[in-house]
N, C-alpha and C positions, 0 to 999 in steps of 0.2 A: 569513710575514713579507713576502712579495711584495706583498700587499695593503696592509700597513702602510707599506711604502716608497713605493708609488704614491700613497697618500693624503698622506703627508708631503710628497712632491714638489709636489703641488698647493697644500698649505697653505704651504709654504716660499716659494712665489712669489706668494702672495695679498697682496702688499704694500699693495694698495689697501684692504684690510680688516684693519687691525691688531687690532681687537676679536676678529675671527674667529681670527686667528693666536693671540692670547692664550688664548682659550677652548680651542682645540685643544691648545696647549701644556699647559694645566692638566690636560686629559683624558689626554694622553700620559704625564704625570708620575705619574698615578694607576695606570697599568697596570704589571703586573710587567715586569721588565727583559727577560724572554724574549719578551714580546709586542710591545715597541716597542724598536727599535734606539736605544740611548742616544746614539749619535753623531747621530742625527736630532734628538733633543731638544736637543743642544748647538748644532747648526746653526740650529735654529728659535729657540732662546733668543737667540743672537747676532743673528739677523736682527731680532728684535723690539727688542733693545737699540738697534741701529743706527737702526731706524725711529723709535724714541723719543728719538733723539739722546743716547744714553747709551753709555758704553764697553762693548764686547763682553766676554764672559767667557772664551770658549774660543779666540778668534783664528781664526775660520773665515771671516770676511767681509773682502773686499778691494774696492778701487775704484781708478779711474784718476785720477792727478794728473799733469799735464804729460806725458802719454803714458807714464807709468810706473805699474805696479801696486803699490799700497801697502795695508797693512792699515788698516782703520778703527781708531780708538783701542781699546786693550785695557787692562782694569783689572788691576792687580797682576801685572805681567810676571814677577815673581820666582817665583810659584807657578803660572804658566801651564801648563807641561808636566805638572805633577801633576794639575791640573784636567782637562786634555785626556785624560790616561790614565784618569782616573776615569769618563770618558764614552765609553770605547772608541774614542777618537781615537788610534789606535796610533802614528802618526808624531808626532814633536815638532813644535812650531810652526815651527821653523827648516826642517825637512824639508818640511813642508806648504807653507810660503811658497816655498821653492825650486822645488818641483814645480809649484805654481800659476804662478809666474813663467815657467817653461819652457813650460807650456801656453799662457799668455798671449802670449808672444813668437812662438810657432808659429801662433797663431790670431788674432792681433790684426788688426783692420780699421781701425786709426787711420791 
């Protein structure tokens, strides 16, 4: 799984080539769950949604607005934590957001 995670990290940050990200996402989804970390699929799918100016599905992506970290729009907030759990995102969105805000405040260069 180390090789899969390394490949995902490159794909996740290849925002300059959305078609490449979409191709990789479709390939990742075809693999058995034990071959590709489902949370990596969730992160990539959200990244693609954001780049396509659509609401994200799993609440993994944030950006800075007025020096404050905020999530990009998320579709159907009511079922968000159920979707997250289904993709092995073990923390709730609320926990994830709080942790990311802590990291951001400790590491912000604004």
